[in-house]
C-alpha positions as CSV (number, residue, x, y, z in Angstrom):
1,M,0.0,-0.2,0.2
2,R,1.4,3.1,-1.1
3,I,0.5,6.5,2.4
4,G,0.9,9.5,0.5
5,V,2.5,12.1,3.1
6,T,1.6,16.1,1.9
7,V,5.1,18.9,2.4
8,F,4.3,22.2,2.7
9,P,7.0,24.5,3.5
10,G,6.8,25.1,7.4
11,S,5.8,21.3,7.8
12,N,7.3,20.0,10.5
13,C,6.1,16.7,11.3
14,D,6.6,14.8,6.9
15,R,9.0,13.3,8.6
16,D,7.5,11.4,10.9
17,A,4.7,11.0,8.5
18,L,7.0,8.9,6.1
19,H,8.7,6.8,9.1
20,A,5.8,5.9,10.4
21,V,4.4,5.0,7.4
22,E,7.1,2.6,7.4
23,L,6.8,1.8,10.2
24,M,3.4,0.9,9.5
25,G,4.6,-1.7,6.8
26,A,3.5,0.5,3.4
27,E,5.6,2.7,1.0
28,P,6.0,6.3,2.7
29,V,5.6,8.3,-0.9
30,E,6.3,12.3,-0.9
31,L,3.9,14.5,-1.6
32,W,5.4,18.4,-2.8
33,H,3.1,20.5,-1.5
34,A,4.0,22.1,-5.7
35,D,2.6,19.3,-7.4
36,A,-0.8,18.5,-8.5
37,D,0.0,15.1,-8.2
38,L,-0.4,12.0,-5.4
39,K,2.0,9.4,-7.5
40,G,-1.0,6.5,-6.7
41,S,-1.1,7.2,-3.7
42,D,-3.4,4.8,-1.6
43,A,-4.4,7.0,1.5
44,V,-2.7,9.9,2.0
45,I,-1.5,11.0,5.2
46,V,-1.3,15.5,5.6
47,P,0.9,15.4,8.5
48,G,1.6,18.6,11.7
49,G,3.4,21.8,11.2
50,F,3.2,25.6,10.4
51,S,2.1,25.3,6.6
52,Y,3.1,28.9,4.5
53,G,3.7,29.6,8.5
54,D,0.5,30.0,10.0
55,Y,0.2,33.0,8.2
56,L,-3.5,34.5,7.6
57,R,-4.2,30.9,9.9
58,P,-3.6,28.3,10.2
59,G,-4.4,26.0,7.3
60,A,-6.1,29.1,5.3
61,I,-3.2,28.9,1.9
62,A,-2.3,25.0,2.2
63,R,-6.1,25.0,1.3
64,F,-5.1,26.7,-2.0
65,A,-2.1,24.6,-2.6
66,R,-1.8,22.4,-6.0
67,V,-1.1,19.3,-4.5
68,M,-4.6,19.6,-2.4
69,G,-6.5,20.0,-5.9
70,P,-6.1,16.3,-6.5
71,L,-6.5,15.5,-2.8
72,E,-9.6,16.5,-2.7
73,D,-10.3,14.6,-5.3
74,F,-9.4,11.6,-3.6
75,A,-11.1,12.5,-0.6
76,R,-14.8,13.6,-2.3
77,D,-14.5,9.5,-4.2
78,G,-13.8,8.0,-1.4
79,G,-10.0,8.1,-0.7
80,P,-8.4,7.3,3.2
81,V,-7.3,11.2,4.4
82,L,-6.0,11.3,7.9
83,G,-5.1,15.1,8.8
84,V,-3.0,15.5,12.1
85,C,-3.1,18.8,13.4
86,N,-2.0,21.6,11.1
87,G,-3.1,19.1,8.7
88,F,-6.4,18.9,10.3
89,Q,-6.9,22.6,10.2
90,V,-6.0,22.6,6.4
91,L,-8.4,19.7,6.0
92,C,-11.1,22.0,7.9
93,E,-10.3,25.7,5.8
94,A,-10.5,23.0,2.3
95,H,-14.0,22.2,3.4
96,L,-14.0,17.8,3.5
97,L,-14.3,18.5,7.6
98,P,-16.9,20.3,9.9
99,G,-15.5,23.6,11.8
100,A,-12.6,25.3,12.9
101,L,-9.9,24.9,14.9
102,L,-9.4,28.0,17.5
103,Q,-6.5,29.9,19.3
104,N,-6.1,27.8,22.6
105,T,-9.0,28.9,25.6
106,H,-6.1,29.9,27.7
107,M,-4.3,31.5,24.9
108,R,-1.1,29.2,25.6
109,F,1.1,26.9,22.7
110,A,-0.3,23.4,24.2
111,C,2.3,20.8,24.1
112,D,1.9,16.8,26.7
113,R,0.5,13.6,26.3
114,V,-3.1,13.2,26.2
115,R,-5.7,10.3,27.7
116,V,-8.1,10.0,24.6
117,R,-11.1,8.1,23.8
118,V,-11.4,6.3,20.5
119,E,-15.6,7.5,20.0
120,T,-15.7,4.7,17.0
121,K,-14.3,2.6,15.3
122,E,-16.5,3.7,12.2
123,T,-13.2,4.8,10.0
124,P,-10.4,4.1,8.2
125,W,-8.4,5.3,10.3
126,T,-9.7,4.0,13.8
127,S,-11.8,0.0,12.5
128,G,-8.0,-1.1,14.3
129,C,-8.9,0.0,17.9
130,E,-12.4,-0.4,19.9
131,N,-15.4,1.7,21.0
132,G,-14.0,3.4,23.9
133,E,-10.4,2.4,23.8
134,E,-8.7,5.2,25.6
135,L,-4.9,5.9,24.3
136,T,-2.3,7.9,25.4
137,L,-1.4,11.0,22.5
138,P,1.2,14.0,22.1
139,I,-0.2,17.8,21.1
140,A,1.8,20.3,20.4
141,H,-0.7,23.2,19.0
142,N,-1.7,27.4,20.1
143,E,-4.8,26.8,18.2
144,G,-6.6,22.9,18.1
145,N,-9.3,25.0,19.7
146,Y,-12.8,22.6,17.9
147,F,-15.4,24.6,17.0
148,A,-18.3,24.5,15.3
149,D,-22.4,25.8,15.2
150,P,-24.5,24.3,17.8
151,E,-26.3,22.5,15.0
152,T,-23.3,21.1,13.0
153,L,-22.2,20.1,16.9
154,A,-25.1,18.1,17.5
155,R,-25.1,16.8,13.9
156,L,-21.5,14.9,14.8
157,E,-22.7,13.8,17.2
158,D,-25.8,12.0,16.2
159,E,-24.1,10.8,13.8
160,G,-21.2,9.3,15.4
161,R,-18.7,12.0,13.6
162,V,-16.1,12.3,16.7
163,V,-14.0,10.1,16.3
164,L,-11.1,10.8,19.8
165,R,-12.1,13.0,22.7
166,Y,-10.3,14.2,25.2
167,L,-10.8,12.7,28.4
168,E,-9.2,15.9,30.0
169,N,-9.8,19.5,27.3
170,P,-6.2,21.2,26.6
171,N,-7.4,23.4,24.8
172,G,-10.9,23.9,25.1
173,S,-12.5,22.7,22.3
174,A,-16.5,21.8,22.4
175,N,-17.5,18.5,23.5
176,D,-13.5,18.3,24.5
177,I,-13.6,16.7,20.4
178,A,-10.0,15.6,19.6
179,G,-11.0,14.2,16.4
180,V,-14.0,14.4,13.5
181,C,-14.8,12.9,10.0
182,N,-16.3,13.3,7.2
183,E,-20.0,12.2,6.1
184,G,-18.2,9.8,4.1
185,R,-16.6,8.4,7.2
186,N,-13.1,8.6,5.3
187,V,-11.5,12.1,5.8
188,V,-10.6,12.7,9.6
189,G,-9.1,14.8,11.3
190,V,-6.9,14.5,14.7
191,M,-4.9,16.8,16.6
192,P,-3.1,14.5,18.7
193,H,-0.2,13.1,17.2
194,P,0.2,9.1,16.3
195,E,3.0,9.8,14.0
196,R,5.0,10.7,17.2
197,V,4.0,7.4,19.0
198,S,4.6,4.6,16.4
199,D,7.9,4.0,18.1
200,P,9.3,1.9,21.4
201,A,12.0,4.0,20.8
202,L,10.1,6.9,21.6
203,G,8.7,5.5,24.3
204,S,5.5,4.4,23.1
205,D,4.1,2.9,19.7
206,E,0.4,3.5,20.9
207,G,-0.1,5.3,17.1
208,L,-0.5,2.2,15.5
209,K,-2.9,1.3,15.8
210,I,-4.3,4.6,14.8
211,L,-1.8,3.8,11.0
212,R,-2.3,0.8,10.6
213,S,-6.1,0.7,10.7
214,V,-6.6,1.7,6.6
215,L,-4.1,-0.9,5.7
216,A,-6.8,-3.6,7.4
217,E,-9.7,-1.6,5.3
218,A,-7.1,-1.8,2.3
219,T,-7.5,-5.7,2.3
220,V,-11.6,-5.9,3.0
């Protein structure tokens, strides 16, 4: 399985994601922001970082990169896409996911390991987990405060589209939301970083439970 990882100016987790893809047993593929080509990827990860320096607002410029055209088509055709941290912000800006990521309510950069609960295994990126399973994942963000209007929040809850939920909210996110998916359930955005806990050398490989899920989905 070929898994593409987008690389924007200012990405800083693309190396981590590419390494994690190798560890999960797939072929990592770099997707340069200026190339309108997914290079035959079977799934795509939009990694964390500070794409384009977070000018305007996080993800607002990356959303117009050339690589985003085929990525949006791929997502709308049902291809599995995972946005992590800044990648989550990019997918919201591209309207592939609902809501927005606002500045943390305490107005400080949050960098820690947090406990999250898997709310649904019905996505390509969580099918290897169990509903209600708890994971410890790193966070590193200044704009991780998930916001959506009350109607959208109610719809996400009613349709089971909250993917991860914080057990102790680190940023003020509505309903303690740490990740959501689209209506088709193939596009997932999460603020915690599974790729940063994908190798025992990093102290944990819990993140592989999320990342490897997409491999199982590919064999179904």
